[in-house]
N, C-alpha and C positions, 0 to 999 in steps of 0.2 A: 384640530391640533396635528401638526406635521412633525415627524422626527427624521432628522438626517441620519442615515444608517451606513455604517461600514462593518465589514464582517467581524473584525476583532474588537469593535467598539463596545461590545456588551457581553459580559460573561455571566450574567444572572446574579451578580452581586455576591457570589460565594467563592470565587477564585481570588488569588492574591491581588490586593489592591495595587493598581498601577501596572499590572502585567500587560506587556505589549508584544506585538509580533517580534520574533527574533530574526534579525538579519545576519546571515552567516558571514563572519569575517575573521575566522579563527575560532577554534573550539575552546570551550572552557575546560575540557578534559582532553587528554592526548588519545587520538585514535590510532589506527594501524599505520603501517609504513606508507600507504597511499594517501594519508592525511584526510581520509574520508570515512564516513560511517559505513562500516561493513555490516550488511544486512543478511540475515538468513530467513528464508520463508518456509514455514511448516504448514503443509496442507496446500495442495496444488489443483484444486477444483475450479468451478466456474467463477467464484468471486475472486480468488487469488489471481487467476489468469486474466480476468476482466478489469480488475481495479487495483489491487494491492501491487502486483508486479509492475503494471504500466505506471502507477503513481510514483514508484521509486525510480523507474527508468527516466521519468521526466525531471528528476532532481539529481542529475549526474554531477552537478556542481558541488554537492555535499555528500552524496551517498552512492553506494555501489552494492549490488547483490552479489554475494560470493558463494552462497550455498542454498540448496533447496532440499526439502524432505517430504516424502509421502509414502504410505504403505502400499501404494500401487506403482510399480516401476514404470508402467506405461506413462503415467502422469509425471513421474520424475524426468523421464527422457523428454517428454513434451515441453516441460518448463525449462529444462536446460537448453534445449534447442531454441526456444523462444527468446531467452535472455541472451544467449551467445550471439544469436543473429542480430539482436537489437544493438548490442555493444559493437559487434563487427570489428573487433580489434585483436582477435586471437585469444580472448578471455575464455578460460575453461571453468565452468561452474561445477562445484562439487555436489554430488547427489547422495542422499541418505534415505534409509528406511526407518532408522531409529532416531527419533527426535532428540534423545539424550546425547547422541554423538554430536549432533549439530550444536546443541546448546553448550556442550563441554569445550568447544573451540574457543580459546582465549582471544583469538583475533576477531571474533564476531561481537560487535557492539550492541546490536539490536535484532530482535526477532519479530516477525509478523506471524501470528497464529491464526490460521484460516481453516480450522478443522471442524468436524461436526460438534454440535453444542455439548454433548455429553463428555467430550474430551477436553473442553476448555480448562477446567480447574487443574487437572493433572499436569498439562503441559505448561500452562501459565505460571503455576506455582514453582515449577522447576526453573523456568526462565527468570522469574523475579529473584529467586534465591541464588541464582547464578549471576546476579547483578547485570542483567541485560535490560536495555530499554525494551518495552513491550507494547506491541500493537495487537489487539485482540478483537476478533470478529464478534459482533453482537449475536445473540444476547450474551451478557457477561458470563453467566454460567447456567447450569441446568437446575440447580437448587439454591435456596436462599442461604444455607450455611456454607456451601461452596463459595458463594458470592461474598459472604462476610469474610471468609478466610482470605480471599485474594485482595480485598480492600485493605485488610489489616496488614498483610505482608507488603503490599505496595507502599503503604504509609511508612512502615517500619524500615524498609530498605530504600526509601526515597526514590522509587522507580519512576522514570519518565514513562508515563502510561497514556495510551489513547485507546478508547473503545471505538470500534468502527461504526459509529452512529453518524453517518455523514450528513444527516439532516441538520446537525449542529453547525455545519459549515455551509448551509444552504440559505441564501439571503431571506427568502420569504418566511422561513421558520424562525430564524433569529429576529427578524423584524417584528413579527407578530408577538413573539414572547416578550421582546423589549417593550412594546407598546402596552401589552397587558400588564406587565410588571409596573409600568409607569402610571397605571390607573386610568388609561384612556377610556376603558369601558366601565370604569368603576369596579366595585367588588364583584368577583366572579361567582355567579350562582350555579352555573352548570357548564360542563365541558362535554361536547359530543365527539366521539371518536369512532371512526370506521377503519377496520384493518383487513378487509377482504375475507374470502372464504376459500378453504381447501376443498378438494373433491376426492371421493373414494377412488381407490385404485390399487395398483401393485398386485403381486401374486405371492401366495404362501407356499407355492410348490418348491420343494427342495431342488437345488441345482448344484453341480460340481463347482467347487471354488476354483477360479482361474489361477494358473501358476504364478502369474505376475502380481497377485494381490494377497497380502498377509491378513486374511479375514479374521483369524483367531485373535490377533492383536487389535484389529479394528473394533471388535466387540468390547474391548477394554473392560471397564467396570460393570458392564451389563451382562445378563445371563447368556449362556451359550445356546444358540438356536441355529437351525439350518440356514445355509446361505441361499439367497436369491438376489439377483442383480437389482431388483426393485427395492430391496431393503437398504442398499448402499448407494451406488452410483453406476451410471452406464459404463460399460467396458469399451464402447465405441468412442475413441478420442475425438471424433468429429462431433460428438454430442456433449462435449465437456461443458457447454453453456446451458444444458438442460438442468432443470431443478432435480436434485437427487431425491430418492425415495425416503431416506431417513428423516428429511425435514418435516414430513407429515406422518411420522411413525414413532409413537412412544415405545420405549423410553429414550430414544435417541434425540427426538425433538418433540415439542409440545404443540406444534401447529401454529396457526396465525397469532395466537395470544402471545407467544414469545418471538415469532418470526417478524411480522410487521408490528406487533405490539411493542417490541423493543425499540422501534423507531418512534411511533406515534405516542405511546405512553410516556416515553422520555420527554417528548415535546410538551405533553400535557403537564407533567410535573414541573418542567422548566417555567412554563407560563404561569403556573399557580404559585411559583416561588417555593416549591416543596422539594427541591433537588436533594436536600440532605435529610429528608424525613420520608413520610409516606402517608397512606390513608389510615383511617382508624377502623374501617369496616369495609367488607366487600360482600355483595350478595348478588345472586342471579342464577342463571341456568344456561344450558346449551343443548344442542343435539350432537350425536356422535356419528361417525362414518358407518356406512353399511358394509359389513364384513361378509355378506353372503357371497356364494360363488367363488370362494377361495381368495377374496380380496384381502390384502395385507394391511394397507394403511388404516390407521385407527384413531386419529385425533379428532378433535371437535370440528363440527361444520358451523352451523348457525350458533350465535351466542348473544346473550343479553345480560351484561354485567354492570353493576353500579359500585363504584368506589367512593366512599364518603370521607370528606376532609372537613376540618374546621368545626368539629362537633356536629357534623351532619349538615352544615349550612351549604356546603359545596358538593355537588354531585357530579362525579366524572362517570359518564355513561358510555360504555363501550358496546356497540351493537352493530350487527351486520347490515341493518337497514340504512345506516348512515353512509354517505359518500366517504370514500377513503380519504382520511385527513383528520384535522383537529379544528374544532370550532369552539371558541371561548365566548360565553354568553354572560353579560353583566346582569346585575339585579334589576337594572332599568330597561333591559331588553336589547341594548346595543351589543354588537358582536363583531368578532374578527375571526377569520378562517384562513388556514394554510394547508396546502397539500402539494404533492409532487406534480399535479396535473396529469398529463398523459405519460410522464416519464416512468420507465421500468428499470429495475436493477439489471436484469438480463432478459433477452427476448422470451425466455420460457416462463417468466413470472406470470402469475394470474393477471388477466387483463384489468387495468384500472377502470373504475367506473367513472368515465368522463363522457357524458352524453350531452346533447343540446339541452340547455337549461340548468346544467350543473355548474357549480362554482369553479373558477379558475385557480391557479396556484396560490393566489392571495386575494382575499375579498373582505368586505366589511359591510355593516348595515348602512353606512353612509360614507362617501368618498373621503370626507375630512378626517376620518379615523385611520386611514391607511398610512403606514409608515413609508417614508421615502427610502428606497433601496438603492444602494450603490451597485453599479454594474459588476458582475463577476467576470473575471478574466479567464476562468477555467471551470470545468465541471466540479460539482461538490466533493466527489470522492478524491479527485486530484488535489483539491485545496485541503481536504482533511488529512491526507497522507503528508502533504507538505507541511502542514501545521505541526504534525508529530515530529517530522525530521528536523525542523527548525528547533524544536524544544530539545531533541536529542543532541543536536549540535551545541546547544547552550548548556546542556546537562541541567536543565531547569524543569522539574516536575510541574511547577505552577504555570508553565507557558503553554500547555496544551489546552484546547478548548473544552476538554472533558477531564474528569479525574476518576480514579478507581472507585472512590466513595460515591460519586454521582452515578457511575455505571452500576454499582451495587444497588443503589436505591431504585433506579429505573427497572433493573432486572427483577427486583423483589416485587414490584407492583405486578409485573407479568406473571411471576410465579404464584403470587397470591390469587390471581385470576384463575390460573390452571388448577390450583389446589381447591378453590371453591367449586369449580366445575367437576373435578374428580370426586370430591366428597359428596357432591349433590347428585351423583348418578342415581337414576330411578326416582328422583324427587322432582316436584314441580319447581322448587327453588331451594336455595341453600344460602345461609348467612354465616360469615366468618369474621370474628372480631380480630383486630390486629393492634398491637402496641408497638408503634414505630420506634420508640426509645429502647425498650427491652427486646424488641424483635421476637415476639412470641404471640401465638394465637390465644394463649392461656389454657390450651388443652394439649396434654402430652400426646394424645392420640392424633391430633391434627398436626402437631409439630413434627411428627415422624416423617411427614412428606417433605420436610425441609432438609433432611439429612443427605450427605453425599452418597453417591453410588459407590460400591466397592466390590471387587471380585479378585481373589488371589493377590497377585502382585500389583494389580491395577487398583491401588488404594492410596488415598491421600495420606493415611497414616504411614505407609511404607515410603511414599515420596518424601515426606517431611523428615522421617527418621534418617534418610540418606544425608540430610543436612544437619543432623543432630537436634532436630526440633520435635516437639510434641504437638500433635494436631489439636487436641482439646485446648491446650494452653494458648496456641496461636489463634484459635477461633475466638477465644475470649478477648484477645488483644492484649 
């Protein structure tokens, strides 16, 4: 069975029926004096400078970056120079340290949020409530209740929202999910997912905070601890493409379960047709990083997790022994597989496991099962950014290839995996029940891991109060 494929031809059956690519020919809303979408970028590290900013620069027909923000002034200056040089027309980009000042600008229509995971909910909630269109780096948030809040706010405010899960705009992933949803391999019995492994490192030695970096604010809702460059990011601007330390250091990031898990578990849910729900149970175990010798990074290394769907009939198995990617296996043994192949987000990412004998970007148990893919005219991140900008131009929340609710559900799967591993410390294995409708484990003790982080003014309660809203009420929707 062969399927003709185009990038926007299939949205998993959960987005608005008939939603089509938006061709810009005049906005459904009035933009600024330049008649273009004015974009502000918050967070100016490796991803923003590698993908988000270049993605907007390629859409000069409808969008223009007017402001950037980061707690590190070296990064602000670097981004300003990069953008001004690209425009080469005398444009001066405004630079900020405080994201609230950027968001408060009435002439900014849309914001791209590219900050560490533990800052996502604070900044995104302010942007949504300020009626900006929002692009948010994955994972959606750091905890499940933060995630639920953002999804509720985005729905309530009709926010044009896109999560930066660019695999949604990558042909082989969409093609495989479309085929699986269409029943090409029959009912799915098992999904095998590999997401790579982090390695121990970093240093717990206290260092002097650089004058150009507002470290106290960077800590945000997390506890105050001594500064070390490996806790945050490199101060050498020439290394801006390097993976930052926080990405493998709790409580700032949870490691691969939310880093690459946000990509591949999102694809797994898409293929299973579970984009608006989740598993009913997760169980498994992991190993943790070696902290001897003053090492700092502390997240999981090896992992072996099972997420059960459909009353236990479908097993989503996430294990470091699998090739990086997603493999859907039917009850009759037929299978479809998708991965990025040798592609890496940035050169400093962990090396993809692509060796002789391993599967390519798309594969199947037999050739007749493979979907026919249309040729992509650009890389997936550029396409993904463009998808968002087209939706912003049309002021149509249904026109993006992801939604805040889908992002919440995918993020929740990752967080459940992290919770299972954390609660299972020192045990051979641990099992966690999950009610995807009520979004609870059924245990108040376990559910506490779902709560937002908070410290002093860095608190979602404070954030929402600035807009006259109550956190608990908004969390309930």
